[in-house]
C-alpha positions as CSV (number, residue, x, y, z in Angstrom):
1,M,0.0,0.0,0.0
2,T,1.4,3.4,-1.0
3,R,1.4,5.9,1.9
4,N,1.9,9.0,-0.2
5,P,-1.2,9.4,-2.5
6,S,-0.2,12.7,-4.1
7,G,-0.2,12.3,-7.9
8,P,1.0,9.6,-10.2
9,S,3.9,7.2,-9.5
10,G,6.4,9.7,-10.9
11,P,6.8,12.9,-12.8
12,P,6.5,12.9,-16.7
13,G,10.0,14.2,-17.3
14,P,13.4,12.7,-16.3
15,S,14.8,15.8,-14.5
16,V,12.5,15.9,-11.5
17,P,12.8,12.8,-9.2
18,Q,9.9,12.0,-7.0
19,A,10.0,10.0,-3.8
20,R,7.2,7.6,-2.8
21,T,6.8,5.9,0.6
22,V,5.5,2.3,0.4
23,A,4.4,0.1,3.2
24,T,6.1,-3.4,3.5
25,P,6.0,-6.1,6.1
26,A,9.4,-4.9,7.2
27,G,8.3,-1.2,7.6
28,D,8.1,1.7,5.2
29,A,10.4,1.6,2.2
30,R,11.0,4.5,-0.2
31,I,11.2,4.6,-4.0
32,T,12.7,7.6,-5.8
33,W,11.7,7.6,-9.4
34,H,13.8,9.1,-12.2
35,R,11.4,9.0,-15.1
36,A,12.1,8.7,-18.9
37,R,9.9,10.8,-21.1
38,R,9.4,7.9,-23.5
39,E,9.5,5.0,-21.0
40,R,10.0,1.6,-22.5
41,R,11.2,-0.2,-19.4
42,V,11.9,0.3,-15.7
43,L,15.2,-0.6,-13.9
44,A,14.6,-1.0,-10.1
45,L,17.9,-0.6,-8.2
46,G,18.4,-1.5,-4.5
47,H,21.4,-0.4,-2.4
48,G,24.0,-2.4,-0.5
49,A,24.3,-3.3,3.2
50,G,26.8,-0.6,3.8
51,G,25.1,2.4,2.2
52,G,22.1,3.8,0.5
53,I,21.0,5.2,-2.8
54,E,23.6,7.8,-2.7
55,A,26.2,5.3,-4.1
56,R,28.0,6.7,-7.1
57,D,27.0,4.0,-9.5
58,L,23.3,4.2,-8.6
59,R,23.3,7.9,-9.0
60,A,25.1,7.7,-12.3
61,L,22.6,5.3,-13.6
62,A,19.7,7.3,-12.5
63,A,21.1,10.4,-14.3
64,A,22.0,8.6,-17.5
65,L,19.4,5.9,-18.3
66,P,16.3,8.1,-18.6
67,E,17.7,9.4,-21.9
68,H,17.7,5.9,-23.2
69,G,14.0,5.3,-22.4
70,V,14.7,3.6,-19.1
71,T,13.0,4.8,-16.0
72,V,15.2,4.2,-12.9
73,A,13.6,3.5,-9.5
74,L,16.1,3.8,-6.6
75,V,14.8,1.7,-3.8
76,E,15.6,2.3,-0.1
77,Q,15.0,-0.7,2.1
78,P,12.9,-0.1,5.3
79,W,16.0,-0.4,7.6
80,R,17.6,2.6,5.8
81,V,14.5,4.6,5.8
82,A,14.2,4.0,9.6
83,G,17.8,5.3,10.1
84,K,19.1,2.0,11.2
85,K,22.8,1.1,10.8
86,V,22.7,-2.6,10.3
87,A,20.8,-4.4,7.5
88,P,18.4,-7.2,8.6
89,A,18.5,-10.8,7.4
90,P,18.2,-11.7,3.7
91,R,14.6,-13.0,4.1
92,T,13.6,-9.7,5.5
93,L,15.2,-7.7,2.6
94,D,13.5,-10.2,0.1
95,A,10.1,-9.7,1.8
96,A,10.3,-5.9,1.5
97,W,11.4,-6.1,-2.1
98,R,8.5,-8.4,-3.0
99,A,6.1,-6.0,-1.3
100,L,7.4,-3.1,-3.4
101,W,7.2,-4.9,-6.7
102,P,3.6,-4.1,-7.6
103,E,4.4,-0.3,-7.3
104,L,7.4,-0.8,-9.5
105,A,5.5,-2.8,-12.2
106,A,2.4,-0.6,-12.2
107,G,3.3,1.2,-15.3
108,G,2.9,-1.8,-17.5
109,V,6.3,-1.8,-19.1
110,P,8.9,-4.5,-18.5
111,V,10.7,-4.2,-15.2
112,L,14.3,-5.3,-14.5
113,A,15.5,-5.9,-11.0
114,G,18.9,-4.8,-9.8
115,G,21.1,-3.2,-7.3
116,R,24.6,-3.0,-5.8
117,S,26.1,-5.6,-3.6
118,A,23.4,-6.9,-1.1
119,G,20.8,-5.3,-3.3
120,A,22.0,-7.3,-6.3
121,R,21.6,-10.5,-4.2
122,V,18.0,-9.6,-3.4
123,A,17.3,-8.9,-7.1
124,C,18.8,-12.3,-8.1
125,R,16.9,-14.3,-5.4
126,T,13.5,-12.9,-6.3
127,A,13.8,-12.1,-10.0
128,A,12.1,-15.3,-11.4
129,E,9.1,-15.4,-9.0
130,L,8.3,-11.7,-9.5
131,G,8.6,-11.9,-13.3
132,A,11.5,-9.5,-13.7
133,A,12.7,-9.1,-17.3
134,G,16.3,-9.3,-16.2
135,V,18.8,-8.5,-13.5
136,V,21.5,-5.8,-13.3
137,A,24.0,-6.8,-10.5
138,L,26.5,-4.1,-9.6
139,S,29.5,-5.3,-7.5
140,F,27.9,-8.6,-6.8
141,P,29.4,-10.0,-3.5
142,L,30.4,-13.4,-4.8
143,H,32.0,-14.3,-1.4
144,P,33.1,-12.5,1.7
145,P,36.6,-11.0,1.4
146,G,39.2,-13.7,1.7
147,R,36.6,-16.5,1.9
148,P,36.2,-17.8,-1.7
149,E,34.9,-21.1,-0.3
150,R,31.7,-19.3,0.9
151,S,30.5,-18.8,-2.7
152,R,27.2,-17.2,-3.6
153,A,27.5,-18.1,-7.2
154,A,24.2,-20.1,-7.2
155,E,22.3,-16.9,-6.6
156,L,23.5,-15.6,-9.9
157,T,23.3,-18.8,-12.0
158,E,19.9,-19.7,-10.6
159,A,18.4,-16.2,-11.0
160,G,16.3,-17.6,-13.9
161,V,16.5,-14.5,-16.0
162,P,19.2,-12.8,-18.1
163,T,21.7,-11.2,-15.8
164,L,24.3,-8.5,-16.3
165,V,27.2,-8.4,-13.8
166,V,29.3,-5.2,-13.6
167,Q,32.3,-5.9,-11.4
168,G,35.4,-4.1,-10.3
169,G,38.6,-5.7,-11.3
170,A,40.0,-5.4,-7.8
171,D,36.8,-6.2,-5.9
172,P,37.7,-8.2,-2.7
173,F,34.2,-9.6,-2.7
174,G,34.9,-11.3,-6.1
175,R,37.1,-10.4,-9.0
176,P,35.7,-11.0,-12.5
177,A,37.9,-14.0,-13.2
178,E,36.3,-15.8,-10.2
179,F,32.8,-15.6,-11.6
180,P,31.1,-18.7,-13.2
181,G,29.7,-18.6,-16.7
182,L,26.3,-16.9,-16.8
183,P,23.2,-18.4,-18.4
184,A,22.1,-17.4,-21.9
185,G,21.6,-13.7,-22.2
186,G,23.9,-12.8,-19.4
187,A,27.1,-10.8,-19.5
188,L,29.9,-9.8,-17.2
189,V,31.7,-6.4,-17.7
190,E,34.9,-5.5,-15.7
191,V,35.6,-2.0,-14.5
192,P,39.4,-2.1,-14.5
193,H,41.2,-1.6,-11.1
194,A,37.9,-0.7,-9.3
195,D,37.1,-1.9,-5.8
196,H,33.7,-2.8,-4.4
197,G,32.5,0.7,-4.5
198,F,33.9,1.3,-8.0
199,A,36.6,3.5,-6.6
200,V,39.9,3.3,-8.6
201,P,43.5,4.1,-7.5
202,R,45.2,7.1,-9.0
203,R,47.6,4.9,-10.9
204,A,44.7,3.5,-12.8
205,G,44.5,6.7,-14.9
206,L,40.7,6.7,-14.7
207,T,38.7,9.5,-13.1
208,E,35.4,9.0,-11.3
209,A,33.6,10.4,-14.4
210,D,35.4,7.7,-16.6
211,V,34.2,5.0,-14.2
212,A,30.6,6.4,-14.3
213,R,30.7,6.3,-18.1
214,L,32.0,2.7,-18.1
215,V,29.2,1.6,-15.7
216,T,26.4,3.5,-17.4
217,G,27.6,2.5,-20.9
218,A,27.8,-1.2,-19.9
219,V,24.2,-1.1,-18.5
220,S,22.7,0.9,-21.3
221,G,24.4,-1.2,-24.0
222,W,23.1,-4.4,-22.4
223,L,19.6,-3.1,-22.0
224,D,19.6,-2.0,-25.6
225,R,20.3,-5.6,-26.6
226,E,17.5,-7.1,-24.4
């Protein structure tokens, strides 16, 4: 149930984001819509366990994709909306995401699930049952740092929908070479030298703007093929 009844789910143009509060079994969540003028699909992006929708990659996608006909919905889980510091158990994150889905799918266009880190895991675990058109996984935490034996690869390979992984070349949660092959329609794009937050060392010769272009180009290019 949407708690903010003022107007439609988002503004008609891409330059005026609109936040909506949505009730879930885990508490109130929030969706910030970045609308495309000629909307042909929606990409819903959740945040990680260590931060919110202010993450640089999420913001870059929200700014860039509406020009490509993709509305971006940045989703804040209830624990973030409530100001808590620690994310709840995966089953609680999944329950909140499921409750948000009708709002995300209300426009009648295909909806892709996605997110960064823990948000990517939620998207993978729930994509098939919710009917997502695909998954965009940013900085997927393939395993805890230094613990490759605790692999989460099954969440990717069993997502049941085409999946794009955009991964930093120096991500301690899983470097690109560690990833398994993805099912048909999937792809893995490396951001050279980048860590889990897509930050790069000075020696890499890449600016933050360069990295943003790599991430947004990878996602928009993959979406154009879908």
